[in-house]
C-alpha positions as CSV (number, residue, x, y, z in Angstrom):
1,M,27.8,2.6,-20.1
2,N,29.2,2.4,-16.6
3,P,27.0,2.3,-13.5
4,I,27.6,5.9,-12.5
5,A,26.4,7.2,-15.9
6,L,23.4,4.8,-15.9
7,T,22.5,5.8,-12.4
8,A,22.6,9.6,-13.3
9,L,20.4,9.0,-16.3
10,A,17.9,7.0,-14.2
11,M,17.7,9.7,-11.5
12,I,17.1,12.4,-14.2
13,A,14.4,10.2,-15.6
14,F,12.7,9.7,-12.3
15,A,12.8,13.5,-11.6
16,A,11.5,14.1,-15.1
17,N,8.2,12.4,-14.2
18,S,7.4,15.2,-11.7
19,V,8.6,17.9,-14.2
20,L,6.6,16.5,-17.1
21,C,3.5,16.0,-15.0
22,R,3.6,19.5,-13.7
23,L,4.3,21.0,-17.1
24,A,1.2,19.2,-18.5
25,L,-1.2,19.8,-15.6
26,G,0.0,23.2,-14.3
27,V,-1.4,25.1,-17.3
28,G,-4.2,22.7,-18.1
29,L,-2.8,21.0,-21.2
30,I,-4.5,17.7,-20.1
31,D,-6.7,16.6,-17.2
32,A,-5.2,14.4,-14.5
33,A,-7.1,11.2,-15.3
34,S,-6.1,11.4,-18.9
35,F,-2.5,12.1,-18.0
36,S,-2.4,8.9,-15.9
37,T,-4.0,6.9,-18.7
38,V,-1.7,8.1,-21.4
39,R,1.3,7.7,-19.1
40,V,0.5,4.1,-18.2
41,V,-0.4,3.1,-21.8
42,A,2.9,4.6,-23.1
43,G,4.9,2.9,-20.4
44,A,3.1,-0.4,-21.1
45,V,3.9,-0.2,-24.8
46,V,7.6,0.7,-24.4
47,L,8.2,-1.9,-21.7
48,A,6.3,-4.6,-23.7
49,L,8.5,-3.8,-26.7
50,L,11.6,-4.2,-24.6
51,M,10.4,-7.5,-23.3
52,I,9.1,-9.1,-26.5
53,P,12.3,-11.0,-27.2
54,N,12.4,-12.5,-23.8
55,W,8.7,-13.4,-23.8
56,R,9.0,-15.2,-27.1
57,N,11.6,-17.6,-25.5
58,R,10.0,-18.4,-22.2
59,S,6.6,-18.7,-20.6
60,R,5.1,-15.7,-18.9
61,T,4.2,-15.8,-15.2
62,P,0.9,-14.4,-14.1
63,A,0.7,-10.8,-12.9
64,N,0.9,-10.0,-9.2
65,W,-2.3,-8.1,-8.7
66,R,-1.2,-6.5,-5.5
67,M,1.7,-4.9,-7.4
68,V,-0.7,-3.9,-10.2
69,L,-3.0,-2.2,-7.7
70,M,-0.1,-0.3,-6.0
71,L,1.3,0.8,-9.4
72,F,-2.2,2.0,-10.4
73,S,-2.7,3.8,-7.0
74,Y,0.7,5.6,-7.4
75,M,0.0,6.6,-11.0
76,A,-3.5,8.0,-10.3
77,F,-2.8,9.9,-7.0
78,F,0.5,11.2,-8.4
79,S,-1.3,12.9,-11.3
80,F,-4.1,14.4,-9.3
81,A,-1.7,15.7,-6.6
82,Y,0.2,17.7,-9.2
83,L,-2.9,19.7,-10.0
84,T,-2.0,21.9,-7.0
85,L,1.6,21.1,-5.9
86,S,4.8,22.6,-7.2
87,T,7.3,20.3,-8.8
88,G,9.8,20.2,-5.9
89,T,7.2,20.1,-3.2
90,G,5.4,17.1,-4.8
91,A,8.7,15.2,-5.4
92,L,9.8,15.7,-1.8
93,I,6.5,14.5,-0.3
94,L,6.5,11.6,-2.7
95,F,10.1,10.6,-1.9
96,G,9.6,11.1,1.9
97,A,6.5,9.0,1.9
98,V,8.2,6.2,0.0
99,Q,11.2,6.1,2.3
100,L,9.1,6.4,5.5
101,T,6.9,3.5,4.3
102,M,9.9,1.3,3.7
103,F,11.5,2.2,7.0
104,A,8.2,1.5,8.8
105,V,8.0,-2.0,7.2
106,A,11.6,-2.7,8.2
107,L,10.8,-1.8,11.8
108,R,7.7,-4.0,11.8
109,S,9.7,-6.9,10.4
110,G,12.0,-6.7,13.4
111,E,15.0,-4.8,12.0
112,H,17.0,-3.1,14.7
113,F,17.3,0.7,14.4
114,S,20.1,2.4,16.3
115,A,19.5,5.6,18.3
116,M,21.0,7.6,15.4
117,S,18.7,5.9,12.9
118,W,15.7,6.8,15.1
119,F,17.0,10.4,15.2
120,G,17.3,10.4,11.4
121,L,13.8,9.0,11.0
122,L,12.3,11.6,13.3
123,F,14.2,14.3,11.5
124,A,13.0,13.2,8.1
125,F,9.4,13.0,9.4
126,G,9.7,16.4,11.0
127,G,10.9,17.9,7.7
128,L,7.8,16.6,5.9
129,L,5.6,17.8,8.8
130,Y,7.1,21.2,8.7
131,L,6.5,21.4,4.9
132,V,2.8,20.8,5.2
133,L,2.1,22.8,8.3
134,P,-0.4,25.6,7.7
135,G,1.2,28.9,6.6
136,V,1.5,31.3,3.7
137,T,3.9,29.0,1.7
138,A,2.4,25.7,2.8
139,P,1.3,23.4,-0.1
140,D,-2.3,22.6,-0.8
141,P,-3.3,20.1,1.9
142,V,-5.4,18.0,-0.5
143,G,-2.6,17.8,-3.0
144,A,-0.1,16.9,-0.2
145,M,-2.4,14.2,1.1
146,L,-2.8,12.7,-2.5
147,M,1.0,12.7,-3.0
148,A,1.5,11.1,0.3
149,V,-0.9,8.3,-0.7
150,A,1.1,8.0,-4.0
151,G,4.3,7.7,-2.1
152,V,3.0,5.0,0.3
153,S,1.7,3.1,-2.8
154,W,5.1,3.3,-4.5
155,G,6.8,2.2,-1.3
156,V,4.6,-0.8,-1.0
157,Y,5.0,-1.6,-4.7
158,S,8.8,-1.5,-4.2
159,L,8.6,-3.8,-1.2
160,L,6.4,-6.3,-3.0
161,G,8.9,-6.4,-5.9
162,R,12.0,-7.0,-3.8
163,G,12.0,-10.8,-4.4
164,T,11.3,-10.5,-8.2
165,T,13.9,-12.2,-10.2
166,E,13.1,-10.3,-13.4
167,P,12.1,-6.8,-12.3
168,L,11.8,-5.3,-15.8
169,A,9.6,-8.1,-17.0
170,A,7.4,-7.8,-13.9
171,T,7.2,-4.0,-14.4
172,A,6.1,-4.5,-17.9
173,K,3.3,-6.8,-16.9
174,N,2.2,-4.5,-14.1
175,F,2.0,-1.6,-16.5
176,I,0.0,-3.7,-19.0
177,F,-2.5,-4.9,-16.3
178,A,-2.8,-1.4,-14.9
179,V,-4.2,0.0,-18.2
180,P,-7.8,-1.1,-17.6
181,L,-7.7,0.5,-14.2
182,V,-6.6,3.9,-15.4
183,L,-9.1,3.8,-18.2
184,A,-11.8,3.2,-15.6
185,V,-10.6,6.4,-13.8
186,S,-10.8,8.3,-17.0
187,L,-14.4,7.2,-17.5
188,I,-15.3,8.2,-13.9
189,F,-13.8,11.7,-14.6
190,L,-15.1,11.9,-18.1
191,D,-16.8,15.3,-17.4
192,N,-13.3,16.8,-16.8
193,Y,-11.8,15.4,-20.0
194,H,-9.6,17.7,-22.0
195,M,-6.4,16.9,-23.9
196,T,-4.2,18.9,-26.1
197,L,-1.6,17.4,-28.4
198,E,1.2,19.0,-26.2
199,G,-0.4,17.5,-23.1
200,A,-0.6,14.0,-24.7
201,L,3.0,14.3,-25.7
202,L,4.1,15.2,-22.2
203,A,2.2,12.3,-20.7
204,S,3.6,10.0,-23.4
205,A,7.1,11.1,-22.6
206,S,6.5,10.6,-18.9
207,G,5.2,7.0,-19.5
208,G,7.4,5.9,-22.4
209,L,10.7,7.7,-21.6
210,A,10.9,8.8,-18.0
211,S,9.1,5.6,-16.7
212,G,9.6,2.9,-19.3
213,I,13.1,3.6,-20.5
214,G,14.0,5.1,-17.1
215,Y,13.1,1.9,-15.3
216,A,15.0,-0.2,-17.8
217,I,18.1,2.0,-17.3
218,W,17.7,1.8,-13.5
219,Y,17.5,-2.0,-13.4
220,R,20.6,-2.1,-15.5
221,A,22.4,0.4,-13.2
222,L,21.4,-1.7,-10.1
223,R,23.8,-4.5,-11.2
224,G,26.7,-2.2,-10.3
225,L,25.2,-0.8,-7.0
226,T,24.9,-2.1,-3.5
227,A,21.4,-1.8,-2.0
228,T,22.5,1.0,0.3
229,R,24.0,3.0,-2.6
230,A,21.0,2.4,-4.7
231,A,18.8,3.8,-1.9
232,T,21.2,6.7,-1.1
233,V,21.5,7.9,-4.7
234,Q,17.7,8.4,-4.9
235,L,18.1,11.3,-2.4
236,S,19.0,13.4,-5.5
237,V,15.6,13.0,-7.2
238,P,13.7,15.7,-5.2
239,A,16.5,18.1,-5.7
240,I,16.7,17.4,-9.5
241,A,12.9,17.8,-9.7
242,A,12.9,21.1,-7.8
243,L,15.6,22.4,-10.2
244,G,13.6,21.3,-13.1
245,G,10.6,23.2,-11.8
246,V,12.7,26.3,-11.5
247,V,14.3,26.0,-15.0
248,F,11.2,24.9,-17.0
249,M,8.3,26.6,-15.1
250,G,9.9,29.4,-13.2
251,E,8.8,28.0,-9.9
252,D,10.2,29.5,-6.7
253,I,12.2,27.5,-4.1
254,T,10.8,28.8,-0.9
255,L,12.7,28.8,2.4
256,R,10.1,26.4,3.8
257,L,10.8,23.9,0.9
258,L,14.5,24.3,1.2
259,L,14.5,23.7,5.0
260,A,12.1,20.8,4.6
261,T,14.3,19.2,1.9
262,V,17.4,19.5,4.0
263,A,15.7,17.9,7.0
264,T,13.9,15.2,5.1
265,L,16.8,14.1,2.9
266,G,19.3,14.5,5.7
267,G,17.2,12.4,8.0
268,V,16.8,9.7,5.3
269,W,20.5,9.7,4.7
270,L,21.3,9.2,8.4
271,V,19.0,6.1,8.5
272,L,20.5,4.7,5.3
273,A,24.1,5.3,6.6
274,Q,23.3,3.6,9.9
275,R,21.7,0.6,8.2
276,A,24.7,0.2,5.9
277,R,27.0,0.3,8.9
278,S,25.0,-2.3,10.8
279,S,24.9,-4.6,7.8
280,S,28.7,-4.4,7.3
281,P,30.7,-7.4,8.5
């Protein structure tokens, strides 16, 4: 398949994580801790199966425990956040927190931001701030905070993995080593345990298909994308997730969410465009 088709499939898979999680948790088909556990286990199984041929032919490097902890943090906070957030709102907060984290690290490392980049950054931050400000249609503050933590965790995870020569193999190991951590969370919240077959299947699809297969497709697509294009195309994920929430759960797209989405994604696009221009010869 060409990079465009692979990229489209990967973006749909990433957005599907939000849709599947909300489908499972929104009507109580499974508790949040169990969703995280099943998702990570399913992802670990699928990724391990994909990597077995490679692991047979070469020695395996030890896990990066900082990446494992960040992956675990993302998985756990993501699930608990979707107990109260709508699909599109959660995806936008997650994406915004990921991008703002990565931009903050770029600034701290000494990367120069133009005036237009600063405008875009402030515009994106203002969009997220507007989304969570108190009001009739404001998201649950605890859920928003939990999703922001998930976004920061995924942003740090992505930054830690930038120098990885075999990202799919590293992802497989990180999922495998995150299994005991999510199991521990399930034990802590054992009193809240409940799981239906449908809930388990949705969590398995999130881990095995949307995460495991989704990451495999994404890493293949990256071979045909520049870094800026790879970052820019991810702007579609919150919009796809919001559409999924409307189609599969009948969620409303409020004016607040629409304006916040335009501001946040527009601001991020401005920063990415300016960075691409400054890196061009």
